[in-house]
Backbone and ligand atoms as CSV (ligand in chain L), in Angstrom:
chain,resi,resn,atom,element,x,y,z
A,1,MET,N,N,109.389,112.494,45.113
A,1,MET,CA,C,108.801,113.476,46.031
A,1,MET,C,C,107.709,112.847,46.893
A,2,SER,N,N,106.765,112.167,46.219
A,2,SER,CA,C,105.653,111.611,46.997
A,2,SER,C,C,106.144,110.509,47.943
A,3,SER,N,N,107.184,109.769,47.504
A,3,SER,CA,C,107.668,108.711,48.405
A,3,SER,C,C,108.319,109.320,49.651
A,4,ARG,N,N,108.916,110.519,49.449
A,4,ARG,CA,C,109.536,111.181,50.601
A,4,ARG,C,C,108.459,111.620,51.613
A,5,ILE,N,N,107.342,112.142,51.073
A,5,ILE,CA,C,106.241,112.549,51.958
A,5,ILE,C,C,105.700,111.315,52.692
A,6,ALA,N,N,105.565,110.229,51.939
A,6,ALA,CA,C,105.069,108.994,52.565
A,6,ALA,C,C,106.015,108.568,53.682
A,7,TYR,N,N,107.321,108.692,53.411
A,7,TYR,CA,C,108.310,108.301,54.411
A,7,TYR,C,C,108.170,109.161,55.676
A,8,LEU,N,N,108.058,110.505,55.425
A,8,LEU,CA,C,107.897,111.414,56.577
A,8,LEU,C,C,106.647,111.047,57.368
A,9,GLY,N,N,105.574,110.788,56.624
A,9,GLY,CA,C,104.312,110.419,57.265
A,9,GLY,C,C,104.497,109.193,58.136
A,10,THR,N,N,105.169,108.194,57.604
A,10,THR,CA,C,105.381,106.953,58.366
A,10,THR,C,C,106.166,107.225,59.647
A,11,SER,N,N,107.218,108.072,59.528
A,11,SER,CA,C,108.015,108.270,60.738
A,11,SER,C,C,107.232,109.055,61.793
A,12,VAL,N,N,106.352,109.976,61.331
A,12,VAL,CA,C,105.533,110.699,62.315
A,12,VAL,C,C,104.614,109.716,63.037
A,13,VAL,N,N,103.987,108.832,62.248
A,13,VAL,CA,C,103.070,107.849,62.841
A,13,VAL,C,C,103.837,106.936,63.809
A,14,CYS,N,N,105.027,106.488,63.364
A,14,CYS,CA,C,105.823,105.615,64.233
A,14,CYS,C,C,106.177,106.330,65.528
A,15,GLY,N,N,106.577,107.610,65.380
A,15,GLY,CA,C,106.951,108.395,66.557
A,15,GLY,C,C,105.789,108.480,67.518
A,16,ALA,N,N,104.587,108.728,66.987
A,16,ALA,CA,C,103.412,108.851,67.842
A,16,ALA,C,C,103.150,107.545,68.586
A,17,PHE,N,N,103.299,106.424,67.852
A,17,PHE,CA,C,103.072,105.119,68.504
A,17,PHE,C,C,104.080,104.886,69.618
A,18,LEU,N,N,105.329,105.242,69.314
A,18,LEU,CA,C,106.400,105.039,70.283
A,18,LEU,C,C,106.102,105.850,71.547
A,19,LEU,N,N,105.661,107.103,71.338
A,19,LEU,CA,C,105.357,107.981,72.456
A,19,LEU,C,C,104.232,107.383,73.306
A,20,CYS,N,N,103.170,106.933,72.629
A,20,CYS,CA,C,102.044,106.322,73.359
A,20,CYS,C,C,102.543,105.127,74.156
A,21,GLY,N,N,103.391,104.330,73.516
A,21,GLY,CA,C,103.927,103.139,74.172
A,21,GLY,C,C,104.683,103.512,75.431
A,22,LEU,N,N,105.524,104.554,75.321
A,22,LEU,CA,C,106.320,104.961,76.483
A,22,LEU,C,C,105.440,105.496,77.598
A,23,VAL,N,N,104.407,106.275,77.223
A,23,VAL,CA,C,103.499,106.818,78.240
A,23,VAL,C,C,102.807,105.666,78.954
A,24,ALA,N,N,102.326,104.682,78.183
A,24,ALA,CA,C,101.643,103.528,78.774
A,24,ALA,C,C,102.601,102.781,79.704
A,25,LEU,N,N,103.841,102.620,79.265
A,25,LEU,CA,C,104.837,101.919,80.065
A,25,LEU,C,C,105.083,102.671,81.367
A,26,GLY,N,N,105.204,104.000,81.266
A,26,GLY,CA,C,105.422,104.827,82.449
A,26,GLY,C,C,104.321,104.614,83.463
A,27,CYS,N,N,103.071,104.593,83.009
A,27,CYS,CA,C,101.927,104.402,83.906
A,27,CYS,C,C,102.004,103.019,84.531
A,28,ALA,N,N,102.327,102.021,83.715
A,28,ALA,CA,C,102.381,100.657,84.227
A,28,ALA,C,C,103.427,100.571,85.334
A,29,VAL,N,N,104.571,101.218,85.123
A,29,VAL,CA,C,105.652,101.116,86.093
A,29,VAL,C,C,105.240,101.745,87.432
A,30,THR,N,N,104.533,102.891,87.391
A,30,THR,CA,C,104.165,103.526,88.650
A,30,THR,C,C,103.096,102.728,89.394
A,31,GLN,N,N,102.458,101.763,88.750
A,31,GLN,CA,C,101.423,100.996,89.439
A,31,GLN,C,C,101.917,99.619,89.873
A,32,MET,N,N,103.217,99.410,89.849
A,32,MET,CA,C,103.752,98.074,90.092
A,32,MET,C,C,103.922,97.723,91.557
A,33,GLY,N,N,103.676,98.613,92.470
A,33,GLY,CA,C,103.897,98.308,93.881
A,33,GLY,C,C,105.370,98.384,94.233
A,34,ALA,N,N,105.791,97.582,95.218
A,34,ALA,CA,C,107.171,97.630,95.700
A,34,ALA,C,C,108.137,97.150,94.629
A,35,THR,N,N,109.324,97.752,94.574
A,35,THR,CA,C,110.378,97.273,93.680
A,35,THR,C,C,111.088,96.088,94.344
A,36,THR,N,N,111.934,95.423,93.561
A,36,THR,CA,C,112.674,94.289,94.109
A,36,THR,C,C,113.565,94.729,95.270
A,37,SER,N,N,114.162,95.915,95.158
A,37,SER,CA,C,115.026,96.345,96.268
A,37,SER,C,C,114.199,96.760,97.490
A,38,ASP,N,N,112.988,97.310,97.280
A,38,ASP,CA,C,112.102,97.591,98.428
A,38,ASP,C,C,111.818,96.289,99.181
A,39,LEU,N,N,111.514,95.238,98.411
A,39,LEU,CA,C,111.147,93.958,99.040
A,39,LEU,C,C,112.345,93.344,99.753
A,40,ALA,N,N,113.543,93.512,99.165
A,40,ALA,CA,C,114.747,92.962,99.792
A,40,ALA,C,C,115.019,93.673,101.123
A,41,ARG,N,N,114.856,95.006,101.128
A,41,ARG,CA,C,115.069,95.781,102.358
A,41,ARG,C,C,114.056,95.362,103.425
A,42,ALA,N,N,112.794,95.200,103.010
A,42,ALA,CA,C,111.752,94.808,103.969
A,42,ALA,C,C,111.992,93.391,104.478
A,43,HIS,N,N,112.498,92.527,103.597
A,43,HIS,CA,C,112.822,91.151,103.991
A,43,HIS,C,C,113.884,91.160,105.098
A,44,ASP,N,N,114.915,91.999,104.912
A,44,ASP,CA,C,115.999,92.064,105.902
A,44,ASP,C,C,115.523,92.659,107.222
A,45,GLN,N,N,114.675,93.675,107.150
A,45,GLN,CA,C,114.306,94.406,108.373
A,45,GLN,C,C,113.070,93.852,109.062
A,46,ALA,N,N,112.223,93.156,108.312
A,46,ALA,CA,C,110.934,92.735,108.891
A,46,ALA,C,C,110.511,91.385,108.315
A,47,GLY,N,N,111.366,90.378,108.534
A,47,GLY,CA,C,111.120,89.044,107.976
A,47,GLY,C,C,109.808,88.418,108.447
A,48,GLN,N,N,109.475,88.646,109.705
A,48,GLN,CA,C,108.230,88.075,110.238
A,48,GLN,C,C,107.020,88.710,109.548
A,49,GLY,N,N,107.109,90.014,109.340
A,49,GLY,CA,C,106.024,90.730,108.667
A,49,GLY,C,C,105.888,90.315,107.214
A,50,GLU,N,N,107.007,89.934,106.610
A,50,GLU,CA,C,106.970,89.469,105.227
A,50,GLU,C,C,106.081,88.227,105.128
A,51,THR,N,N,106.233,87.311,106.105
A,51,THR,CA,C,105.428,86.089,106.115
A,51,THR,C,C,103.949,86.424,106.314
A,52,THR,N,N,103.653,87.312,107.265
A,52,THR,CA,C,102.256,87.704,107.500
A,52,THR,C,C,101.674,88.345,106.244
A,53,PHE,N,N,102.451,89.216,105.625
A,53,PHE,CA,C,101.975,89.875,104.405
A,53,PHE,C,C,101.632,88.833,103.332
A,54,ALA,N,N,102.559,87.892,103.129
A,54,ALA,CA,C,102.346,86.873,102.089
A,54,ALA,C,C,101.111,86.022,102.396
A,55,ASN,N,N,100.904,85.690,103.671
A,55,ASN,CA,C,99.799,84.794,104.031
A,55,ASN,C,C,98.459,85.500,104.158
A,56,GLU,N,N,98.464,86.755,104.582
A,56,GLU,CA,C,97.199,87.406,104.963
A,56,GLU,C,C,96.795,88.582,104.085
A,57,CYS,N,N,97.708,89.126,103.314
A,57,CYS,CA,C,97.405,90.378,102.607
A,57,CYS,C,C,97.574,90.255,101.088
A,58,ALA,N,N,98.582,89.476,100.660
A,58,ALA,CA,C,98.963,89.477,99.252
A,58,ALA,C,C,97.865,88.963,98.327
A,59,GLN,N,N,96.990,88.086,98.825
A,59,GLN,CA,C,95.960,87.563,97.913
A,59,GLN,C,C,95.043,88.671,97.417
A,60,CYS,N,N,94.850,89.716,98.206
A,60,CYS,CA,C,94.028,90.845,97.741
A,60,CYS,C,C,94.888,91.995,97.220
A,61,HIS,N,N,95.960,92.312,97.941
A,61,HIS,CA,C,96.743,93.507,97.594
A,61,HIS,C,C,97.878,93.218,96.619
A,62,GLY,N,N,98.127,91.952,96.291
A,62,GLY,CA,C,99.195,91.612,95.344
A,62,GLY,C,C,100.507,91.320,96.054
A,63,GLN,N,N,101.355,90.498,95.409
A,63,GLN,CA,C,102.638,90.082,95.995
A,63,GLN,C,C,103.546,91.266,96.289
A,64,ARG,N,N,103.439,92.300,95.475
A,64,ARG,CA,C,104.258,93.501,95.666
A,64,ARG,C,C,103.431,94.643,96.251
A,65,GLY,N,N,102.239,94.321,96.734
A,65,GLY,CA,C,101.367,95.352,97.276
A,65,GLY,C,C,100.882,96.321,96.214
A,66,GLU,N,N,100.814,95.851,94.968
A,66,GLU,CA,C,100.482,96.744,93.850
A,66,GLU,C,C,98.983,96.991,93.716
A,67,GLY,N,N,98.172,96.243,94.486
A,67,GLY,CA,C,96.718,96.408,94.405
A,67,GLY,C,C,96.113,95.510,93.345
A,68,ARG,N,N,94.927,95.021,93.629
A,68,ARG,CA,C,94.215,94.140,92.701
A,68,ARG,C,C,92.734,94.359,92.897
A,69,GLY,N,N,91.985,94.439,91.828
A,69,GLY,CA,C,90.543,94.618,91.948
A,69,GLY,C,C,90.221,95.823,92.815
A,70,ASP,N,N,89.382,95.652,93.830
A,70,ASP,CA,C,89.037,96.811,94.665
A,70,ASP,C,C,89.997,97.000,95.832
A,71,ALA,N,N,91.003,96.145,95.955
A,71,ALA,CA,C,92.014,96.330,97.005
A,71,ALA,C,C,93.096,97.275,96.470
A,72,PRO,N,N,93.272,98.437,97.108
A,72,PRO,CA,C,94.216,99.424,96.569
A,72,PRO,C,C,95.677,99.004,96.745
A,73,ALA,N,N,96.558,99.701,96.014
A,73,ALA,CA,C,98.001,99.518,96.211
A,73,ALA,C,C,98.347,99.946,97.630
A,74,ILE,N,N,99.140,99.130,98.324
A,74,ILE,CA,C,99.592,99.529,99.658
A,74,ILE,C,C,101.121,99.600,99.730
A,75,LEU,N,N,101.787,99.347,98.602
A,75,LEU,CA,C,103.238,99.527,98.515
A,75,LEU,C,C,103.563,100.242,97.211
A,76,GLY,N,N,104.715,100.939,97.209
A,76,GLY,CA,C,105.194,101.605,96.001
A,76,GLY,C,C,104.806,103.073,95.956
A,77,THR,N,N,105.059,103.682,94.797
A,77,THR,CA,C,104.815,105.112,94.619
A,77,THR,C,C,103.348,105.457,94.843
A,78,GLY,N,N,103.096,106.442,95.667
A,78,GLY,CA,C,101.724,106.905,95.894
A,78,GLY,C,C,100.929,106.040,96.856
A,79,ALA,N,N,101.511,104.955,97.359
A,79,ALA,CA,C,100.770,104.074,98.274
A,79,ALA,C,C,100.701,104.689,99.669
A,80,LEU,N,N,99.748,104.244,100.469
A,80,LEU,CA,C,99.509,104.725,101.832
A,80,LEU,C,C,99.385,106.249,101.870
A,81,PRO,N,N,98.506,106.820,101.027
A,81,PRO,CA,C,98.358,108.284,101.038
A,81,PRO,C,C,97.793,108.748,102.368
A,82,GLU,N,N,98.136,109.981,102.732
A,82,GLU,CA,C,97.671,110.505,104.016
A,82,GLU,C,C,96.144,110.450,104.107
A,83,TYR,N,N,95.475,110.911,103.057
A,83,TYR,CA,C,94.017,110.909,103.068
A,83,TYR,C,C,93.490,109.747,102.248
A,84,PRO,N,N,92.331,109.208,102.642
A,84,PRO,CA,C,91.777,108.082,101.899
A,84,PRO,C,C,91.605,108.427,100.433
A,85,ARG,N,N,91.727,107.415,99.605
A,85,ARG,CA,C,91.555,107.646,98.174
A,85,ARG,C,C,90.112,107.956,97.861
A,86,ASP,N,N,89.943,108.769,96.828
A,86,ASP,CA,C,88.624,108.965,96.254
A,86,ASP,C,C,88.260,107.650,95.577
A,87,THR,N,N,87.212,107.020,96.031
A,87,THR,CA,C,86.870,105.726,95.444
A,87,THR,C,C,86.151,105.886,94.106
A,88,GLY,N,N,85.956,107.144,93.675
A,88,GLY,CA,C,85.324,107.406,92.376
A,88,GLY,C,C,86.276,107.143,91.235
A,89,SER,N,N,86.017,107.788,90.088
A,89,SER,CA,C,86.734,107.427,88.868
A,89,SER,C,C,88.203,107.842,88.903
A,90,SER,N,N,88.550,108.946,89.560
A,90,SER,CA,C,89.911,109.455,89.422
A,90,SER,C,C,90.921,108.608,90.197
A,91,GLY,N,N,90.524,108.044,91.306
A,91,GLY,CA,C,91.444,107.235,92.088
A,91,GLY,C,C,92.462,108.051,92.855
A,92,SER,N,N,92.368,109.387,92.788
A,92,SER,CA,C,93.366,110.197,93.481
A,92,SER,C,C,92.897,110.476,94.913
A,93,PRO,N,N,93.835,110.661,95.837
A,93,PRO,CA,C,93.422,110.894,97.223
A,93,PRO,C,C,92.682,112.224,97.355
A,94,LEU,N,N,91.685,112.249,98.205
A,94,LEU,CA,C,90.948,113.489,98.478
A,94,LEU,C,C,91.706,114.274,99.536
A,95,THR,N,N,91.811,115.580,99.353
A,95,THR,CA,C,92.479,116.374,100.384
A,95,THR,C,C,91.568,117.473,100.901
A,96,ASP,N,N,90.529,117.820,100.153
A,96,ASP,CA,C,89.626,118.887,100.572
A,96,ASP,C,C,88.759,118.380,101.730
A,97,PRO,N,N,88.846,119.030,102.908
A,97,PRO,CA,C,88.104,118.538,104.082
A,97,PRO,C,C,86.603,118.425,103.817
A,98,GLN,N,N,86.062,119.375,103.035
A,98,GLN,CA,C,84.622,119.334,102.784
A,98,GLN,C,C,84.251,118.116,101.929
A,99,LEU,N,N,85.082,117.876,100.913
A,99,LEU,CA,C,84.845,116.694,100.075
A,99,LEU,C,C,84.974,115.421,100.897
A,100,LEU,N,N,85.960,115.417,101.792
A,100,LEU,CA,C,86.167,114.249,102.651
A,100,LEU,C,C,84.929,113.966,103.491
A,101,GLN,N,N,84.339,115.064,103.993
A,101,GLN,CA,C,83.166,114.908,104.838
A,101,GLN,C,C,81.995,114.350,104.024
A,102,ILE,N,N,81.820,114.902,102.824
A,102,ILE,CA,C,80.739,114.418,101.960
A,102,ILE,C,C,80.954,112.934,101.650
A,103,GLU,N,N,82.201,112.615,101.325
A,103,GLU,CA,C,82.537,111.231,100.991
A,103,GLU,C,C,82.236,110.308,102.183
A,104,ALA,N,N,82.604,110.781,103.384
A,104,ALA,CA,C,82.384,109.967,104.585
A,104,ALA,C,C,80.900,109.722,104.802
A,105,GLN,N,N,80.102,110.780,104.586
A,105,GLN,CA,C,78.662,110.632,104.802
A,105,GLN,C,C,78.023,109.742,103.738
A,106,ALA,N,N,78.608,109.760,102.546
A,106,ALA,CA,C,78.026,108.990,101.446
A,106,ALA,C,C,78.381,107.502,101.530
A,107,ARG,N,N,79.310,107.156,102.424
A,107,ARG,CA,C,79.735,105.752,102.530
A,107,ARG,C,C,78.628,104.868,103.080
A,108,PRO,N,N,78.432,103.719,102.516
A,108,PRO,CA,C,77.435,102.810,103.073
A,108,PRO,C,C,77.819,102.405,104.501
A,109,ALA,N,N,76.828,102.172,105.342
A,109,ALA,CA,C,77.104,101.786,106.722
A,109,ALA,C,C,77.989,100.544,106.733
A,110,GLY,N,N,78.966,100.533,107.596
A,110,GLY,CA,C,79.824,99.361,107.724
A,110,GLY,C,C,81.021,99.383,106.789
A,111,ALA,N,N,81.034,100.290,105.793
A,111,ALA,CA,C,82.187,100.338,104.889
A,111,ALA,C,C,83.382,100.892,105.651
A,112,ALA,N,N,84.547,100.419,105.292
A,112,ALA,CA,C,85.748,100.875,105.978
A,112,ALA,C,C,85.981,102.353,105.697
A,113,TRP,N,N,86.277,103.083,106.709
A,113,TRP,CA,C,86.665,104.469,106.534
A,113,TRP,C,C,87.890,104.648,107.383
A,114,ARG,N,N,88.651,105.648,107.087
A,114,ARG,CA,C,89.854,105.725,107.902
A,114,ARG,C,C,90.279,107.147,108.213
A,115,ASP,N,N,91.033,107.260,109.299
A,115,ASP,CA,C,91.665,108.505,109.679
A,115,ASP,C,C,92.898,108.680,108.794
A,116,PRO,N,N,93.441,109.910,108.744
A,116,PRO,CA,C,94.645,110.111,107.922
A,116,PRO,C,C,95.782,109.173,108.346
A,117,PHE,N,N,96.555,108.739,107.366
A,117,PHE,CA,C,97.745,107.916,107.626
A,117,PHE,C,C,98.936,108.845,107.791
A,118,ARG,N,N,99.386,109.029,109.018
A,118,ARG,CA,C,100.578,109.865,109.217
A,118,ARG,C,C,101.705,109.035,109.819
A,119,THR,N,N,101.372,108.263,110.828
A,119,THR,CA,C,102.420,107.517,111.530
A,119,THR,C,C,102.118,106.012,111.483
A,120,ALA,N,N,103.107,105.242,111.938
A,120,ALA,CA,C,102.940,103.789,112.025
A,120,ALA,C,C,101.745,103.430,112.906
A,121,GLN,N,N,101.471,104.259,113.924
A,121,GLN,CA,C,100.330,104.016,114.802
A,121,GLN,C,C,99.010,104.088,114.019
A,122,ASP,N,N,98.890,105.073,113.127
A,122,ASP,CA,C,97.672,105.205,112.300
A,122,ASP,C,C,97.488,103.961,111.432
A,123,LEU,N,N,98.604,103.494,110.863
A,123,LEU,CA,C,98.531,102.326,109.985
A,123,LEU,C,C,98.159,101.073,110.783
A,124,TYR,N,N,98.732,100.961,111.966
A,124,TYR,CA,C,98.393,99.825,112.841
A,124,TYR,C,C,96.898,99.850,113.157
A,125,GLU,N,N,96.394,101.022,113.555
A,125,GLU,CA,C,94.989,101.096,113.948
A,125,GLU,C,C,94.060,100.740,112.801
A,126,PHE,N,N,94.399,101.244,111.603
A,126,PHE,CA,C,93.547,100.921,110.449
A,126,PHE,C,C,93.581,99.421,110.158
A,127,THR,N,N,94.777,98.861,110.066
A,127,THR,CA,C,94.862,97.450,109.659
A,127,THR,C,C,94.249,96.550,110.735
A,128,HIS,N,N,94.468,96.913,111.988
A,128,HIS,CA,C,93.940,96.121,113.091
A,128,HIS,C,C,92.404,96.160,113.104
A,129,THR,N,N,91.819,97.310,112.744
A,129,THR,CA,C,90.364,97.467,112.780
A,129,THR,C,C,89.693,96.943,111.516
A,130,HIS,N,N,90.369,97.055,110.358
A,130,HIS,CA,C,89.673,96.767,109.087
A,130,HIS,C,C,90.251,95.608,108.270
A,131,MET,N,N,91.454,95.148,108.610
A,131,MET,CA,C,92.107,94.153,107.764
A,131,MET,C,C,92.434,92.886,108.553
A,132,PRO,N,N,92.604,91.723,107.966
A,132,PRO,CA,C,92.324,91.458,106.555
A,132,PRO,C,C,90.824,91.573,106.303
A,133,ARG,N,N,90.465,92.185,105.224
A,133,ARG,CA,C,89.064,92.395,104.897
A,133,ARG,C,C,88.324,91.064,104.989
A,134,GLY,N,N,87.202,91.059,105.683
A,134,GLY,CA,C,86.409,89.832,105.816
A,134,GLY,C,C,86.685,89.109,107.121
A,135,HIS,N,N,87.883,89.232,107.667
A,135,HIS,CA,C,88.144,88.729,109.024
A,135,HIS,C,C,89.050,89.686,109.787
A,136,ALA,N,N,88.577,90.935,109.831
A,136,ALA,CA,C,89.328,92.016,110.479
A,136,ALA,C,C,89.568,91.724,111.952
A,137,GLY,N,N,90.736,92.108,112.424
A,137,GLY,CA,C,91.043,92.001,113.841
A,137,GLY,C,C,91.398,90.599,114.295
A,138,GLU,N,N,91.444,89.654,113.372
A,138,GLU,CA,C,91.660,88.261,113.795
A,138,GLU,C,C,93.121,87.859,113.932
A,139,LEU,N,N,94.033,88.706,113.466
A,139,LEU,CA,C,95.448,88.354,113.657
A,139,LEU,C,C,95.880,88.761,115.060
A,140,LYS,N,N,96.994,88.181,115.495
A,140,LYS,CA,C,97.541,88.576,116.796
A,140,LYS,C,C,98.137,89.976,116.683
A,141,PRO,N,N,98.095,90.763,117.777
A,141,PRO,CA,C,98.710,92.093,117.726
A,141,PRO,C,C,100.147,92.040,117.185
A,142,ALA,N,N,100.913,91.038,117.599
A,142,ALA,CA,C,102.309,90.944,117.137
A,142,ALA,C,C,102.378,90.819,115.614
A,143,ASP,N,N,101.394,90.130,115.032
A,143,ASP,CA,C,101.391,89.978,113.578
A,143,ASP,C,C,101.016,91.294,112.888
A,144,TYR,N,N,100.085,92.054,113.495
A,144,TYR,CA,C,99.784,93.376,112.931
A,144,TYR,C,C,101.011,94.272,112.985
A,145,TRP,N,N,101.717,94.256,114.126
A,145,TRP,CA,C,102.923,95.092,114.215
A,145,TRP,C,C,103.955,94.640,113.188
A,146,ALA,N,N,104.066,93.322,113.019
A,146,ALA,CA,C,105.063,92.804,112.077
A,146,ALA,C,C,104.738,93.259,110.651
A,147,VAL,N,N,103.458,93.218,110.295
A,147,VAL,CA,C,103.112,93.574,108.914
A,147,VAL,C,C,103.241,95.086,108.711
A,148,VAL,N,N,102.944,95.872,109.752
A,148,VAL,CA,C,103.155,97.322,109.679
A,148,VAL,C,C,104.652,97.610,109.490
A,149,SER,N,N,105.494,96.899,110.220
A,149,SER,CA,C,106.948,97.068,110.072
A,149,SER,C,C,107.374,96.731,108.650
A,150,PHE,N,N,106.809,95.640,108.121
A,150,PHE,CA,C,107.152,95.218,106.758
A,150,PHE,C,C,106.768,96.298,105.740
A,151,LEU,N,N,105.531,96.806,105.854
A,151,LEU,CA,C,105.064,97.812,104.891
A,151,LEU,C,C,105.947,99.056,104.953
A,152,LEU,N,N,106.248,99.505,106.180
A,152,LEU,CA,C,107.023,100.737,106.304
A,152,LEU,C,C,108.474,100.543,105.872
A,153,ALA,N,N,109.051,99.372,106.158
A,153,ALA,CA,C,110.423,99.109,105.694
A,153,ALA,C,C,110.444,99.123,104.167
A,154,ALA,N,N,109.436,98.509,103.538
A,154,ALA,CA,C,109.387,98.484,102.069
A,154,ALA,C,C,109.221,99.892,101.507
A,155,GLN,N,N,108.502,100.745,102.214
A,155,GLN,CA,C,108.286,102.114,101.743
A,155,GLN,C,C,109.493,103.013,102.014
A,156,GLY,N,N,110.461,102.503,102.772
A,156,GLY,CA,C,111.708,103.245,102.947
A,156,GLY,C,C,111.913,103.879,104.313
A,157,ALA,N,N,111.051,103.562,105.298
A,157,ALA,CA,C,111.266,104.093,106.650
A,157,ALA,C,C,112.458,103.369,107.278
A,158,SER,N,N,113.205,104.059,108.145
A,158,SER,CA,C,114.238,103.304,108.863
A,158,SER,C,C,113.634,102.878,110.201
A,159,LEU,N,N,113.640,101.589,110.423
A,159,LEU,CA,C,112.967,101.035,111.597
A,159,LEU,C,C,113.890,101.062,112.809
A,160,PRO,N,N,113.323,101.303,113.986
A,160,PRO,CA,C,114.130,101.211,115.205
A,160,PRO,C,C,114.543,99.760,115.443
A,161,THR,N,N,115.656,99.551,116.130
A,161,THR,CA,C,116.059,98.178,116.444
A,161,THR,C,C,114.953,97.541,117.281
A,162,GLY,N,N,114.635,96.303,116.970
A,162,GLY,CA,C,113.538,95.646,117.683
A,162,GLY,C,C,112.194,95.866,116.998
A,163,GLY,N,N,112.179,96.675,115.941
A,163,GLY,CA,C,110.954,96.850,115.155
A,163,GLY,C,C,109.997,97.879,115.731
A,164,ILE,N,N,108.842,97.982,115.075
A,164,ILE,CA,C,107.841,98.970,115.473
A,164,ILE,C,C,106.862,98.321,116.438
A,165,GLY,N,N,106.536,99.024,117.505
A,165,GLY,CA,C,105.571,98.532,118.485
A,165,GLY,C,C,104.862,99.703,119.138
A,166,PRO,N,N,103.985,99.407,120.125
A,166,PRO,CA,C,103.187,100.460,120.749
A,166,PRO,C,C,104.033,101.599,121.335
A,167,ALA,N,N,105.257,101.287,121.771
A,167,ALA,CA,C,106.064,102.304,122.448
A,167,ALA,C,C,106.606,103.363,121.486
A,168,ASN,N,N,106.812,102.998,120.213
A,168,ASN,CA,C,107.467,103.965,119.311
A,168,ASN,C,C,106.640,104.322,118.072
A,169,ALA,N,N,105.485,103.652,117.875
A,169,ALA,CA,C,104.765,103.770,116.598
A,169,ALA,C,C,104.334,105.201,116.274
A,170,SER,N,N,103.991,105.984,117.294
A,170,SER,CA,C,103.511,107.348,117.005
A,170,SER,C,C,104.630,108.263,116.535
A,171,SER,N,N,105.872,107.856,116.765
A,171,SER,CA,C,106.975,108.730,116.354
A,171,SER,C,C,107.571,108.307,115.012
A,172,ILE,N,N,107.008,107.266,114.377
A,172,ILE,CA,C,107.543,106.828,113.082
A,172,ILE,C,C,106.603,107.270,111.969
A,173,GLN,N,N,107.115,108.172,111.135
A,173,GLN,CA,C,106.296,108.720,110.047
A,173,GLN,C,C,106.198,107.725,108.893
A,174,ILE,N,N,105.052,107.740,108.219
A,174,ILE,CA,C,104.896,106.948,106.994
A,174,ILE,C,C,105.605,107.703,105.863
A,175,PRO,N,N,106.603,107.079,105.208
A,175,PRO,CA,C,107.309,107.801,104.142
A,175,PRO,C,C,106.358,108.127,102.987
A,176,ARG,N,N,106.530,109.284,102.387
A,176,ARG,CA,C,105.752,109.668,101.198
A,176,ARG,C,C,106.619,109.431,99.972
A,177,ARG,N,N,106.113,108.699,99.020
A,177,ARG,CA,C,106.890,108.466,97.793
A,177,ARG,C,C,105.980,108.287,96.592
L,1,LIG,C1,C,89.978,89.983,101.208
L,1,LIG,C2,C,90.785,91.044,100.633
L,1,LIG,C3,C,91.762,91.796,101.514
L,1,LIG,C4,C,92.707,91.270,102.383
L,1,LIG,C5,C,92.991,89.816,102.692
L,1,LIG,C6,C,93.419,92.422,102.913
L,1,LIG,N1,N,92.916,93.581,102.413
L,1,LIG,FE1,FE,93.555,95.477,102.841
L,1,LIG,N2,N,92.079,96.254,101.708
L,1,LIG,C7,C,91.150,95.524,100.987
L,1,LIG,C8,C,90.178,96.441,100.393
L,1,LIG,C9,C,89.021,96.052,99.510
L,1,LIG,C10,C,90.563,97.749,100.786
L,1,LIG,C11,C,89.873,99.068,100.435
L,1,LIG,C12,C,89.199,99.652,101.658
L,1,LIG,C13,C,88.055,98.819,102.107
L,1,LIG,O1,O,87.110,98.650,101.328
L,1,LIG,O2,O,88.098,98.305,103.249
L,1,LIG,C14,C,91.748,97.592,101.610
L,1,LIG,C15,C,92.448,98.654,102.177
L,1,LIG,C16,C,93.636,98.532,102.854
L,1,LIG,C17,C,94.457,99.641,103.307
L,1,LIG,C18,C,94.152,101.111,103.113
L,1,LIG,C19,C,94.804,101.598,101.854
L,1,LIG,C20,C,94.492,103.028,101.543
L,1,LIG,O3,O,95.196,103.580,100.691
L,1,LIG,O4,O,93.582,103.606,102.122
L,1,LIG,C21,C,95.534,99.116,103.957
L,1,LIG,C22,C,96.685,99.857,104.597
L,1,LIG,C23,C,95.387,97.671,103.911
L,1,LIG,N3,N,94.234,97.358,103.230
L,1,LIG,C24,C,96.285,96.789,104.474
L,1,LIG,C25,C,96.089,95.416,104.513
L,1,LIG,C26,C,96.959,94.513,105.229
L,1,LIG,C27,C,98.203,94.938,105.988
L,1,LIG,C28,C,96.448,93.259,105.057
L,1,LIG,C29,C,96.953,91.963,105.636
L,1,LIG,C30,C,97.057,91.910,107.088
L,1,LIG,C31,C,95.255,93.383,104.229
L,1,LIG,N4,N,95.073,94.707,103.929
L,1,LIG,C32,C,94.465,92.318,103.822
L,1,LIG,C33,C,91.128,94.151,100.836
L,1,LIG,C34,C,91.893,93.254,101.556
């Protein structure tokens, strides 16, 4: 009898560990940035941007855009949120306009702040003005467009032939995923 109770106890404990393991794994997977197929699609559609990303962005944002240190994820699930992320403990994007305003006012002078990310044009303007962090604005416009094309192709947007540029950027939505 007692050995049976011990057995039941062990399986409950094992089950709990397994569950914790799966939950942890689930979280890890959602923070991985672009998948291999996202990267393959972006490689095919925006090869030039892939090179710019690797040379100018990946050292901070990660090879898959998964984010590192204080550089947020810019590829994968939940990346490129419409509203800037809450830089506090939760890490979730702020959507309340009043909170956004408070957050904006609380930002130290010179810290990057951004308008909502809705279209490729918004993403271009942000990256052109603020990135690469530490030498913002130093890439050629063509390289900014290329990297914007790369990010959006990886996120699943269908790019116009000839890629994204000033003529079409406002009509290309940033995919939500
Ligand atoms: C030296 C590190 C560094 C490099 C290089 C860098 N970034 Fe960033 N990036 C950051 C940090 C840190 C942030 C967070 C906002 C801030 O503090 O400016 C950020 C924010 C962003 C955001 C906004 C993400 C969001 O959810 O609000 C985008 C988009 C972005 N970077 C794109 C790029 C691109 C594209 C490149 C390459 C051309 C690049 N970054 C290069 C450090 C870097």
